[in-house]
N, CA, C and O of each residue as an XYZ file, in Angstrom:
828
protein
N      42.696     -5.801     35.062
C      41.590     -6.610     34.806
C      40.318     -5.959     34.725
O      39.387     -6.352     34.021
N      40.304     -4.786     35.589
C      38.957     -3.939     35.550
C      38.723     -3.427     34.100
O      37.647     -3.572     33.520
N      39.869     -2.785     33.528
C      39.788     -2.214     32.204
C      39.482     -3.236     31.043
O      38.833     -2.864     30.065
N      39.946     -4.505     31.155
C      39.531     -5.501     30.320
C      37.996     -5.759     30.506
O      37.264     -5.842     29.520
N      37.593     -5.866     31.582
C      36.117     -6.186     31.785
C      35.239     -4.970     31.222
O      34.296     -5.215     30.469
N      35.537     -3.728     31.572
C      34.829     -2.536     30.936
C      34.847     -2.736     29.478
O      33.780     -2.747     28.864
N      36.119     -2.915     28.793
C      36.189     -3.108     27.358
C      35.382     -4.237     26.775
O      34.799     -4.074     25.703
N      35.320     -5.419     27.460
C      34.468     -6.395     26.985
C      32.968     -6.076     27.033
O      32.189     -6.464     26.163
N      32.622     -5.376     28.056
C      31.071     -4.980     28.252
C      30.882     -3.931     27.029
O      29.829     -3.951     26.391
N      31.884     -3.041     26.721
C      31.544     -2.212     25.734
C      31.272     -2.876     24.298
O      30.378     -2.536     23.524
N      32.123     -3.787     24.114
C      32.070     -4.715     22.836
C      30.803     -5.373     22.766
O      30.178     -5.457     21.709
N      30.386     -5.858     23.888
C      29.048     -6.517     23.924
C      27.874     -5.603     23.620
O      26.885     -5.955     22.978
N      28.083     -4.328     24.168
C      27.012     -3.430     23.936
C      26.890     -2.946     22.588
O      25.793     -2.680     22.097
N      28.028     -2.817     21.946
C      27.972     -2.373     20.577
C      27.455     -3.438     19.592
O      26.731     -3.119     18.649
N      27.836     -4.704     19.824
C      27.299     -5.790     19.152
C      25.802     -5.851     19.266
O      25.123     -5.964     18.246
N      25.271     -5.784     20.422
C      23.798     -5.696     20.808
C      23.104     -4.576     20.117
O      22.001     -4.737     19.596
N      23.702     -3.511     20.108
C      23.070     -2.398     19.349
C      22.988     -2.507     17.946
O      22.011     -2.076     17.333
N      24.094     -3.137     17.309
C      24.077     -3.331     15.989
C      23.052     -4.355     15.469
O      22.444     -4.287     14.401
N      22.964     -5.326     16.414
C      21.949     -6.464     16.138
C      20.467     -5.869     16.246
O      19.563     -6.178     15.470
N      20.335     -4.939     17.354
C      19.094     -4.210     17.376
C      18.590     -3.483     16.128
O      17.477     -3.567     15.609
N      19.714     -2.704     15.734
C      19.495     -1.879     14.474
C      19.073     -2.833     13.361
O      18.129     -2.524     12.632
N      19.689     -3.903     13.210
C      19.664     -4.709     12.063
C      18.127     -5.321     12.105
O      17.421     -5.396     11.100
N      17.753     -5.713     13.318
C      16.457     -6.303     13.498
C      15.259     -5.282     13.298
O      14.120     -5.600     12.958
N      15.726     -3.967     13.576
C      14.588     -2.814     13.349
C      14.451     -2.694     11.703
O      13.373     -2.580     11.120
N      15.579     -2.735     11.151
C      15.523     -2.638      9.603
C      14.827     -3.742      9.070
O      14.124     -3.579      8.073
N      14.934     -4.853      9.614
C      14.259     -6.100      9.053
C      12.830     -6.031      9.273
O      12.044     -6.421      8.411
N      12.414     -5.507     10.499
C      11.048     -5.325     10.688
C      10.257     -4.341      9.948
O       9.079     -4.540      9.655
N      10.976     -3.157      9.613
C      10.396     -2.238      8.664
C      10.216     -2.824      7.231
O       9.158     -2.772      6.604
N      11.341     -3.372      6.799
C      11.149     -4.013      5.422
C      10.276     -5.102      5.205
O       9.805     -5.359      4.097
N      10.003     -5.870      6.419
C       9.252     -6.993      6.223
C       7.784     -6.710      5.849
O       7.115     -7.526      5.215
N       7.312     -5.527      6.265
C       6.008     -5.083      5.910
C       5.765     -5.317      4.306
O       4.820     -5.965      3.856
N       6.751     -4.698      3.543
C       6.541     -5.052      2.008
C       6.911     -6.427      1.670
O       6.308     -7.005      0.765
N       7.781     -6.957      2.273
C       8.406     -8.225      1.823
C       7.327     -9.382      2.149
O       7.214    -10.351      1.398
N       6.554     -9.228      3.293
C       5.701    -10.283      3.661
C       4.159    -10.046      3.195
O       3.437    -11.011      2.944
N       3.715     -8.758      3.098
C       2.403     -8.508      2.960
C       2.079     -7.634      1.773
O       1.047     -7.887      1.153
N       2.845     -6.637      1.392
C       2.581     -5.571      0.529
C       3.536     -5.668     -0.615
O       4.564     -4.996     -0.528
N       3.355     -6.374     -1.630
C       4.402     -6.237     -2.803
C       4.677     -4.801     -3.151
O       3.758     -4.021     -3.400
N       5.948     -4.451     -3.169
C       6.350     -3.147     -3.509
C       7.724     -3.053     -4.179
O       8.506     -2.134     -3.936
N       7.965     -4.004     -4.992
C       9.386     -3.967     -5.765
C       9.279     -3.602     -7.132
O       8.292     -3.901     -7.805
N      10.337     -2.913     -7.613
C      10.391     -2.490     -8.963
C      10.193     -3.734     -9.951
O      10.968     -4.690     -9.909
N       9.204     -3.678    -10.767
C       8.985     -4.672    -11.707
C       7.678     -5.396    -11.494
O       7.134     -5.977    -12.432
N       7.158     -5.371    -10.264
C       5.909     -5.877     -9.886
C       4.855     -5.307    -10.733
O       4.932     -4.140    -11.118
N       3.761     -6.160    -11.076
C       2.892     -5.660    -11.940
C       1.503     -6.420    -11.852
O       1.483     -7.617    -11.568
N       0.386     -5.731    -12.091
C      -1.032     -6.354    -11.939
C      -1.838     -5.826    -13.228
O      -1.628     -4.743    -13.776
N      -2.662     -6.645    -13.563
C      -3.569     -6.228    -14.602
C      -5.074     -6.662    -14.013
O      -5.378     -7.758    -13.542
N      -6.004     -5.381    -14.192
C      -7.357     -5.650    -13.687
C      -8.265     -5.402    -14.762
O      -8.026     -4.563    -15.630
N      -9.440     -6.197    -14.731
C     -10.563     -6.026    -15.590
C     -11.242     -4.817    -14.976
O     -11.367     -4.777    -13.752
N     -11.696     -3.815    -15.748
C     -12.480     -2.702    -15.461
C     -14.030     -2.928    -15.514
O     -14.563     -3.257    -16.573
N     -14.696     -2.761    -14.443
C     -16.271     -2.812    -14.657
C     -16.707     -4.026    -15.318
O     -17.615     -3.961    -16.146
N     -16.128     -5.167    -15.024
C     -16.494     -6.450    -15.650
C     -16.514     -6.461    -17.154
O     -17.326     -7.225    -17.675
N     -15.759     -5.744    -17.916
C     -15.817     -5.567    -19.290
C     -14.574     -6.253    -19.877
O     -13.442     -5.802    -19.699
N     -14.838     -7.371    -20.589
C     -13.651     -8.130    -21.227
C     -12.913     -7.228    -22.115
O     -13.538     -6.545    -22.927
N     -11.567     -7.164    -22.026
C     -10.775     -6.412    -22.856
C     -10.472     -4.975    -22.296
O      -9.506     -4.337    -22.715
N     -11.365     -4.463    -21.293
C     -11.099     -3.257    -20.865
C     -10.247     -3.419    -19.619
O     -10.816     -3.787    -18.592
N      -8.895     -3.172    -19.604
C      -7.932     -3.624    -18.554
C      -7.097     -2.526    -18.144
O      -6.609     -1.700    -18.916
N      -6.961     -2.551    -16.944
C      -6.095     -1.388    -16.227
C      -4.706     -2.044    -15.979
O      -4.672     -3.100    -15.348
N      -3.666     -1.532    -16.397
C      -2.344     -1.978    -16.043
C      -1.631     -1.159    -14.977
O      -1.454      0.055    -15.083
N      -1.221     -1.919    -13.909
C      -0.523     -1.390    -12.849
C       0.806     -1.878    -12.673
O       1.002     -3.091    -12.604
N       1.768     -1.025    -12.590
C       3.112     -1.436    -12.582
C       4.018     -0.539    -11.733
O       3.738      0.656    -11.638
N       5.139     -1.075    -11.080
C       5.929     -0.479    -10.196
C       7.240      0.002    -11.160
O       8.038     -0.803    -11.641
N       7.300      1.296    -11.325
C       8.338      1.681    -12.345
C       9.657      1.942    -11.785
O      10.651      1.704    -12.471
N       9.757      2.387    -10.660
C      11.160      2.762    -10.200
C      11.029      3.176     -8.668
O      10.018      2.921     -8.014
N      12.110      3.819     -8.168
C      12.127      4.423     -6.813
C      12.538      5.858     -6.997
O      13.065      6.253     -8.037
N      12.273      6.661     -5.919
C      12.408      8.125     -5.738
C      12.505      8.476     -4.414
O      12.360      7.575     -3.587
N      12.736      9.682     -4.010
C      12.800     10.374     -2.764
C      12.041     11.711     -2.634
O      12.177     12.567     -3.507
N      11.344     11.885     -1.699
C      10.865     13.208     -1.469
C      11.889     14.167     -1.044
O      12.981     13.733     -0.678
N      11.645     15.453     -1.054
C      12.648     16.479     -0.850
C      13.256     16.250      0.483
O      14.434     16.567      0.646
N      12.522     15.693      1.523
C      12.976     15.456      2.823
C      13.775     14.247      2.923
O      14.300     13.988      4.006
N      13.937     13.444      1.889
C      14.859     12.166      1.887
C      13.894     11.009      2.020
O      14.442      9.911      1.935
N      12.711     10.997      2.191
C      11.714      9.783      2.370
C      11.812      9.020      1.108
O      11.634      9.618      0.047
N      12.110      7.612      1.123
C      12.073      7.059     -0.142
C      10.794      6.383     -0.294
O      10.081      5.954      0.613
N      10.562      6.334     -1.718
C       9.261      5.900     -2.178
C       9.299      5.059     -3.480
O      10.192      5.275     -4.299
N       8.418      4.167     -3.682
C       8.344      3.564     -5.055
C       7.288      4.242     -5.930
O       6.335      4.880     -5.482
N       7.558      4.038     -7.233
C       6.696      4.924     -8.251
C       5.860      3.845     -8.880
O       6.403      2.934     -9.505
N       4.478      3.923     -8.725
C       3.403      3.147     -9.250
C       2.767      3.867    -10.310
O       2.408      5.035    -10.166
N       2.597      3.151    -11.482
C       1.929      3.709    -12.665
C       0.786      3.002    -12.976
O       0.792      1.771    -12.988
N      -0.368      3.774    -13.273
C      -1.731      3.290    -13.511
C      -2.045      3.598    -14.940
O      -2.263      4.774    -15.231
N      -2.094      2.644    -15.895
C      -2.390      2.879    -17.264
C      -3.726      2.446    -17.468
O      -3.890      1.228    -17.395
N      -4.761      3.179    -17.716
C      -6.168      2.975    -17.926
C      -6.561      2.609    -19.433
O      -5.818      3.060    -20.305
N      -7.578      1.891    -19.794
C      -7.988      1.728    -21.107
C      -8.058      3.028    -21.808
O      -8.406      4.042    -21.203
N      -7.731      3.038    -23.103
C      -7.720      4.347    -23.925
C      -9.001      5.074    -23.812
O      -8.981      6.299    -23.693
N     -10.178      4.380    -23.841
C     -11.407      5.168    -23.822
C     -11.800      5.680    -22.316
O     -12.867      6.261    -22.117
N     -10.931      5.441    -21.357
C     -11.435      5.977    -20.087
C     -10.453      7.135    -19.637
O      -9.321      7.243    -20.108
N     -10.928      7.908    -18.777
C     -10.240      9.124    -18.176
C     -10.469      8.946    -16.773
O     -10.737      9.963    -16.134
N     -10.409      7.722    -16.099
C     -10.746      7.556    -14.703
C      -9.525      7.447    -14.000
O      -8.520      7.064    -14.598
N      -9.492      7.767    -12.688
C      -8.325      7.724    -11.901
C      -8.729      6.957    -10.499
O      -9.619      7.391     -9.768
N      -8.014      5.831    -10.223
C      -8.442      4.999     -9.070
C      -8.193      5.859     -7.728
O      -9.075      5.845     -6.869
N      -7.119      6.540     -7.543
C      -6.720      7.204     -6.375
C      -6.457      8.660     -6.490
O      -5.821      9.271     -5.631
N      -6.939      9.201     -7.530
C      -6.947     10.687     -7.861
C      -5.904     11.094     -8.660
O      -5.777     12.287     -8.933
N      -4.985     10.090     -9.155
C      -3.822     10.418    -10.082
C      -3.530      9.084    -10.938
O      -3.956      7.981    -10.597
N      -2.825      9.294    -11.984
C      -2.427      8.125    -12.646
C      -1.014      7.616    -12.113
O      -0.539      6.549    -12.503
N      -0.387      8.427    -11.218
C       0.894      8.087    -10.660
C       0.686      8.025     -9.225
O       0.046      8.960     -8.742
N       1.145      7.007     -8.357
C       1.115      7.080     -7.088
C       2.475      6.780     -6.476
O       3.352      6.171     -7.087
N       2.608      7.259     -5.187
C       4.018      7.042     -4.481
C       3.737      6.297     -3.377
O       2.760      6.647     -2.715
N       4.407      5.291     -3.003
C       4.306      4.130     -2.011
C       5.425      4.341     -0.937
O       6.615      4.215     -1.228
N       4.999      4.662      0.296
C       6.037      4.848      1.411
C       5.800      3.813      2.313
O       4.653      3.584      2.696
N       6.831      3.112      2.724
C       6.839      2.179      3.814
C       7.397      2.723      5.236
O       8.587      2.943      5.464
N       6.384      2.892      6.106
C       6.666      3.577      7.456
C       6.234      2.655      8.578
O       5.053      2.570      8.916
N       7.216      1.961      9.154
C       6.963      1.151     10.322
C       5.999      0.026     10.004
O       6.371     -0.800      9.171
N       4.872     -0.101     10.534
C       3.899     -1.149     10.203
C       2.877     -0.712      9.158
O       1.885     -1.392      8.896
N       3.163      0.464      8.566
C       2.150      1.073      7.655
C       2.625      1.269      6.310
O       3.829      1.448      6.133
N       1.799      1.257      5.313
C       1.919      1.566      3.974
C       1.219      2.779      3.659
O      -0.003      2.784      3.807
N       1.916      3.994      3.172
C       1.202      5.173      2.884
C       1.258      5.349      1.365
O       2.296      5.210      0.718
N      -0.076      5.702      0.776
C      -0.220      5.984     -0.619
C      -0.293      7.360     -0.859
O      -1.176      7.978     -0.265
N       0.484      7.980     -1.634
C       0.561      9.444     -1.855
C       0.382      9.645     -3.331
O       0.984      8.997     -4.188
N      -0.508     10.610     -3.562
C      -0.778     11.080     -5.031
C       0.299     11.847     -5.657
O       0.549     11.825     -6.863
N       0.989     12.598     -4.677
C       1.794     13.654     -5.106
C       3.335     13.552     -4.447
O       3.454     13.304     -3.247
N       4.394     13.738     -5.223
C       5.671     13.753     -4.594
C       5.921     15.205     -4.187
O       6.568     15.952     -4.921
N       5.456     15.572     -3.128
C       5.444     16.952     -2.539
C       5.584     16.941     -0.983
O       4.966     16.109     -0.319
N       6.300     17.755     -0.480
C       6.375     17.961      0.894
C       6.068     19.442      1.213
O       6.686     20.367      0.685
N       4.939     19.625      2.232
C       4.638     20.904      2.400
C       5.470     21.657      3.438
O       6.251     21.070      4.188
N       5.282     22.931      3.452
C       6.390     23.688      4.180
C       6.403     23.379      5.831
O       7.331     23.775      6.537
N       5.342     22.677      6.325
C       5.338     22.222      7.681
C       5.872     20.737      7.748
O       5.836     20.120      8.813
N       6.382     20.163      6.558
C       6.963     18.810      6.703
C       6.062     17.694      6.384
O       6.535     16.562      6.278
N       4.639     17.940      6.198
C       3.859     16.834      5.912
C       3.629     16.555      4.491
O       4.006     17.326      3.608
N       3.033     15.492      4.275
C       2.843     14.988      2.731
C       1.319     14.696      2.556
O       0.609     14.323      3.490
N       0.901     14.886      1.350
C      -0.486     14.537      1.146
C      -0.638     12.904      1.043
O      -0.121     12.329      0.085
N      -1.228     12.298      1.867
C      -1.420     10.823      1.963
C      -2.829     10.709      1.615
O      -3.687     11.332      2.240
N      -3.121      9.877      0.567
C      -4.535      9.483      0.170
C      -5.119      8.408      1.006
O      -6.297      8.512      1.348
N      -4.427      7.408      1.361
C      -4.809      6.321      2.077
C      -3.764      5.511      2.612
O      -2.632      5.545      2.129
N      -4.085      4.751      3.622
C      -3.082      3.894      4.259
C      -3.506      2.357      4.452
O      -4.684      2.002      4.435
N      -2.492      1.538      4.627
C      -2.780      0.164      5.233
C      -1.977      0.036      6.335
O      -0.879      0.588      6.384
N      -2.487     -0.752      7.375
C      -1.671     -1.131      8.520
C      -1.564     -2.554      8.671
O      -2.594     -3.223      8.756
N      -0.402     -3.101      8.716
C      -0.158     -4.500      8.642
C       0.372     -5.070     10.136
O       0.882     -4.268     10.918
N       0.243     -6.344     10.461
C      -0.621     -7.322      9.620
C      -2.020     -7.099      9.701
O      -2.461     -6.605     10.739
N      -2.800     -7.390      8.755
C      -4.168     -7.312      8.759
C      -4.924     -8.357      9.660
O      -4.466     -9.485      9.837
N      -6.057     -7.946     10.198
C      -6.932     -8.923     11.029
C      -8.267     -8.526     11.005
O      -8.492     -7.316     10.974
N      -9.253     -9.364     11.014
C     -10.656     -9.028     11.039
C     -10.831     -8.269     12.313
O     -10.258     -8.585     13.355
N     -11.824     -7.034     12.163
C     -11.933     -6.160     13.172
C     -11.049     -4.979     13.422
O     -11.331     -4.108     14.244
N      -9.984     -4.978     12.695
C      -9.047     -3.949     12.937
C      -9.487     -2.635     12.236
O     -10.026     -2.642     11.129
N      -9.255     -1.629     12.868
C      -9.793     -0.200     12.525
C      -8.740      0.815     12.541
O      -7.932      0.852     13.469
N      -8.703      1.640     11.565
C      -7.760      2.860     11.609
C      -8.396      4.004     10.866
O      -9.242      3.807      9.993
N      -7.972      5.230     11.228
C      -8.536      6.375     10.665
C      -7.431      7.148     10.065
O      -6.296      7.112     10.541
N      -7.801      7.971      8.842
C      -6.827      8.830      8.278
C      -7.532      9.948      7.687
O      -8.236      9.749      6.697
N      -7.404     11.221      8.243
C      -7.967     12.378      7.766
C      -9.530     12.219      7.950
O     -10.049     12.103      9.060
N     -10.159     12.222      6.881
C     -11.693     12.098      6.990
C     -12.127     10.717      6.653
O     -13.323     10.425      6.683
N     -11.265      9.905      6.352
C     -11.543      8.412      6.167
C     -11.432      7.488      7.260
O     -10.444      7.577      7.989
N     -12.272      6.647      7.470
C     -12.205      5.461      8.372
C     -12.221      4.244      7.706
O     -13.019      4.004      6.800
N     -11.266      3.356      8.162
C     -11.230      2.044      7.378
C     -11.296      0.821      8.374
O     -10.724      0.974      9.453
N     -11.813     -0.148      8.171
C     -12.149     -1.396      8.994
C     -11.862     -2.821      8.173
O     -12.348     -3.051      7.066
N     -11.120     -3.603      8.793
C     -10.976     -4.821      8.063
C     -12.146     -5.686      8.475
O     -12.188     -6.195      9.595
N     -13.156     -5.864      7.512
C     -14.468     -6.474      7.853
C     -14.407     -7.949      8.058
O     -15.146     -8.470      8.893
N     -13.518     -8.700      7.304
C     -13.678    -10.193      7.357
C     -12.482    -10.545      6.566
O     -11.946     -9.754      5.789
N     -12.024    -11.902      6.808
C     -11.194    -12.741      6.050
C     -12.039    -13.661      5.235
O     -12.801    -14.460      5.779
N     -11.914    -13.559      3.883
C     -12.676    -14.318      2.899
C     -11.934    -15.183      1.937
O     -10.707    -15.132      1.852
N     -12.639    -15.946      1.241
C     -12.230    -16.616      0.023
C     -12.758    -15.737     -1.132
O     -13.799    -15.097     -0.986
N     -12.072    -15.702     -2.240
C     -12.646    -15.013     -3.337
C     -12.029    -15.510     -4.724
O     -10.825    -15.739     -4.832
N     -12.779    -15.635     -5.601
C     -12.601    -15.947     -7.012
C     -12.599    -14.965     -7.964
O     -13.704    -14.460     -8.162
N     -11.567    -14.492     -8.695
C     -11.584    -13.639     -9.785
C     -10.929    -14.102    -11.005
O     -10.338    -15.181    -11.012
N     -11.000    -13.322    -12.084
C     -10.338    -13.927    -13.366
C      -8.947    -14.658    -13.055
O      -8.651    -15.730    -13.583
N      -8.147    -14.003    -12.179
C      -6.680    -14.519    -11.967
C      -6.699    -15.773    -11.185
O      -5.664    -16.435    -11.105
N      -7.869    -16.188    -10.555
C      -7.974    -17.489     -9.784
C      -8.731    -17.341     -8.581
O      -9.445    -16.358     -8.387
N      -8.582    -18.431     -7.633
C      -9.215    -18.464     -6.527
C      -8.163    -18.139     -5.292
O      -7.061    -18.688     -5.276
N      -8.528    -17.311     -4.366
C      -7.581    -16.972     -3.311
C      -8.236    -17.224     -2.069
O      -9.426    -16.926     -1.965
N      -7.545    -17.792     -1.005
C      -7.978    -17.752      0.332
C      -7.132    -16.735      1.065
O      -6.102    -16.228      0.622
N      -7.730    -16.483      2.321
C      -6.917    -15.535      3.127
C      -6.954    -14.108      2.662
O      -5.964    -13.384      2.773
N      -8.147    -13.677      2.114
C      -8.309    -12.376      1.409
C      -9.013    -11.597      2.367
O     -10.101    -11.968      2.806
N      -8.372    -10.369      2.776
C      -9.065     -9.511      3.700
C      -9.858     -8.407      2.977
O      -9.423     -7.841      1.974
N     -11.047     -8.135      3.544
C     -12.015     -7.154      3.071
C     -11.743     -5.773      3.756
O     -11.924     -5.753      4.974
N     -11.388     -4.766      3.228
C     -11.132     -3.610      3.883
C     -12.286     -2.639      3.376
O     -12.429     -2.401      2.176
N     -13.037     -2.136      4.285
C     -14.112     -1.141      3.815
C     -13.692      0.179      4.453
O     -13.516      0.320      5.663
N     -13.549      1.115      3.555
C     -13.244      2.697      3.806
C     -14.276      3.500      3.524
O     -14.722      3.431      2.379
N     -14.846      4.366      4.402
C     -15.591      5.289      4.121
C     -15.253      6.830      4.371
O     -14.527      7.050      5.340
N     -15.655      7.838      3.680
C     -15.165      9.143      4.169
C     -15.995     10.154      3.423
O     -16.413      9.891      2.296
N     -16.241     11.277      4.003
C     -17.018     12.355      3.617
C     -16.553     13.687      4.083
O     -15.768     13.829      5.021
N     -17.069     14.659      3.389
C     -16.652     16.195      3.625
C     -17.176     16.947      2.546
O     -17.800     16.433      1.617
N     -16.904     18.306      2.665
C     -17.259     19.343      1.634
C     -16.662     18.787      0.263
O     -15.462     18.641      0.031
N     -17.794     18.485     -0.665
C     -17.142     18.274     -1.990
C     -16.393     16.876     -2.047
O     -15.573     16.606     -2.925
N     -16.736     16.064     -1.084
C     -15.981     14.842     -1.031
C     -16.879     13.638     -0.397
O     -17.510     13.741      0.655
N     -16.824     12.443     -1.248
C     -17.490     11.220     -0.781
C     -16.708      9.974     -1.153
O     -16.233      9.868     -2.284
N     -16.556      8.993     -0.203
C     -15.771      7.831     -0.549
C     -16.568      6.604      0.155
O     -16.950      6.585      1.325
N     -16.725      5.635     -0.766
C     -17.237      4.250     -0.083
C     -16.470      3.245     -1.030
O     -16.780      3.024     -2.201
N     -15.352      2.633     -0.294
C     -14.415      1.667     -1.029
C     -14.416      0.368     -0.373
O     -14.261      0.326      0.848
N     -14.560     -0.605     -0.993
C     -14.175     -2.054     -0.591
C     -13.014     -2.617     -1.349
O     -13.036     -2.770     -2.570
N     -12.020     -2.912     -0.597
C     -10.870     -3.550     -1.219
C     -10.657     -5.048     -0.573
O     -10.598     -5.275      0.635
N     -10.563     -5.931     -1.525
C     -10.315     -7.268     -1.142
C      -8.669     -7.427     -1.355
O      -8.176     -7.325     -2.478
N      -7.942     -7.663     -0.276
C      -6.614     -7.617     -0.185
C      -5.911     -8.911      0.047
O      -6.181     -9.411      1.138
N      -5.108     -9.558     -0.671
C      -4.444    -10.864     -0.488
C      -2.999    -10.505     -0.044
O      -2.263     -9.974     -0.876
N      -2.559    -10.749      1.163
C      -1.110    -10.465      1.504
C      -0.137    -11.196      0.579
O      -0.331    -12.372      0.274
N       0.809    -10.565      0.176
C       1.777    -11.200     -0.782
C       1.480    -11.069     -2.232
O       2.343    -11.290     -3.081
N       0.146    -10.676     -2.550
C      -0.283    -10.599     -3.916
C      -0.804     -9.219     -4.160
O      -0.587     -8.678     -5.245
N      -1.488     -8.608     -3.201
C      -1.962     -7.311     -3.369
C      -3.491     -7.221     -3.512
O      -4.215     -8.003     -2.896
N      -4.012     -6.209     -4.372
C      -5.540     -5.889     -4.386
C      -5.962     -7.002     -5.393
O      -5.433     -7.192     -6.488
N      -7.022     -7.728     -4.841
C      -7.627     -8.905     -5.719
C      -8.836     -8.257     -6.410
O      -9.066     -8.503     -7.594
N      -9.588     -7.457     -5.707
C     -10.752     -6.896     -6.236
C     -10.901     -5.566     -5.452
O     -10.474     -5.399     -4.309
N     -11.599     -4.579     -6.245
C     -12.064     -3.335     -5.508
C     -13.294     -2.753     -6.122
O     -13.418     -2.648     -7.343
N     -14.210     -2.370     -5.255
C     -15.408     -1.684     -5.644
C     -15.447     -0.257     -4.875
O     -15.548     -0.128     -3.655
N     -15.351      0.743     -5.781
C     -15.330      2.055     -5.047
C     -16.469      2.940     -5.721
O     -16.855      2.847     -6.886
N     -16.942      3.850     -4.706
C     -17.695      5.074     -5.197
C     -16.884      6.314     -4.719
O     -16.720      6.487     -3.511
N     -16.443      7.064     -5.511
C     -15.636      8.228     -5.012
C     -16.006      9.332     -6.053
O     -15.805      9.217     -7.262
N     -16.529     10.334     -5.489
C     -16.861     11.438     -6.225
C     -15.861     12.635     -6.045
O     -15.259     12.870     -4.997
N     -15.759     13.409     -7.280
C     -14.782     14.641     -7.253
C     -13.335     14.186     -7.114
O     -12.545     14.436     -6.204
N     -13.169     13.484     -8.184
C     -11.690     12.929     -8.330
C     -11.299     11.549     -7.997
O     -10.329     11.304     -7.279
N     -12.041     10.665     -8.509
C     -11.760      9.232     -8.244
C     -12.575      8.314     -9.077
O     -13.628      8.649     -9.620
N     -12.046      7.169     -9.149
C     -12.546      6.105     -9.893
C     -13.943      5.593     -9.421
O     -13.962      5.512     -8.193
N     -15.090      5.230     -9.991
C     -16.312      4.890     -9.628
C     -16.460      3.561    -10.384
O     -16.658      3.580    -11.599
N     -16.375      2.466     -9.738
C     -16.757      1.128    -10.461
C     -15.928      0.050     -9.605
O     -15.487      0.188     -8.464
N     -15.834     -1.074    -10.470
C     -15.074     -2.230    -10.064
C     -13.864     -2.664    -10.745
O     -13.792     -2.688    -11.973
N     -12.947     -2.994    -10.003
C     -11.685     -3.758    -10.664
C     -11.436     -5.131    -10.084
O     -11.512     -5.388     -8.882
N     -11.120     -6.025    -11.077
C     -10.974     -7.336    -10.691
C      -9.630     -7.867    -11.292
O      -9.244     -7.537    -12.414
N      -9.010     -8.634    -10.543
C      -7.431     -9.028    -10.943
C      -7.651    -10.177    -11.992
O      -8.395    -11.153    -11.893
N      -6.870     -9.838    -12.957
C      -6.747    -10.752    -14.260
C      -5.449    -11.506    -14.233
O      -5.423    -12.714    -14.471
N      -4.423    -10.845    -13.962
C      -3.092    -11.335    -13.983
C      -2.193    -10.509    -12.985
O      -2.534     -9.411    -12.547
N      -0.918    -11.193    -12.643
C      -0.093    -10.332    -11.736
C       1.237    -11.045    -11.782
O       1.288    -12.226    -12.125
N       2.264    -10.392    -11.461
C       3.619    -10.690    -11.302
C       4.269    -10.034    -10.153
O       4.458     -8.820    -10.239
N       4.635    -10.658     -9.094
C       5.380    -10.103     -8.020
C       6.594    -10.904     -7.654
O       6.615    -12.134     -7.720
N       7.649    -10.131     -7.250
C       8.913    -10.892     -6.910
C       8.973    -11.471     -5.563
O       9.966    -12.106     -5.207
C-alpha cells in the first residue's frame, strides 16, 4: 500500500512538472503572441519623413539561430532607392524573445564571452511610467495615447522615449507602439550610424 502511495505521488509530481514547463513555455511565447508581432510573413510599410511615395518596407523573412543556439527571427528593412539610411544601424535586424523582453540585435554574432550585441530592448507588458536601461540608453514609457497615422487611428498606443549618449554617439528616439501591431510612428535623432527623421505607418499585415 505504501509503495502504491509513493508511486501515485511520483506520478502527480511528474504531471505537475510537465504542466509547469508548459506554462513556462506559454508565458515566454505570449510576449510575441500578445504584444510584439514576430512571425514570419509579418510586414509593415512606413512613410519616411512625411514624403508621399518614399516608403520603407519592413518584413520578417525567416528564422535563424545564433552559434550558441539562441533562436531569432530575421527582419529585413528595405529603404527607398534614393536613401542610404538605417533605422537601427543595419538593414537586417535579429529579434530575440527572452522572458518578458524583446531584444533587437543588428548582428548575428556571439562574442567569446557569450554576449551578443543588443541595440535596444522592449520589456512587456508596457505601462506608463515604466523605465528600463540598456548599456548607454535609458527608456521610459511616457504615456498611453491615441494616434492617427496614414494606416488609421489607433488607441492604446504607448510612447517610449529613449535617450543615450557617449563618445561618438547620440540618440533621442520616440516610438509609438501599439501592442499586437508594432511601431505606429517613430521620430529619431541618431548620429554616427542611424536614421534621423520620422517614420509613420502606412500599411501592415500581422498574423
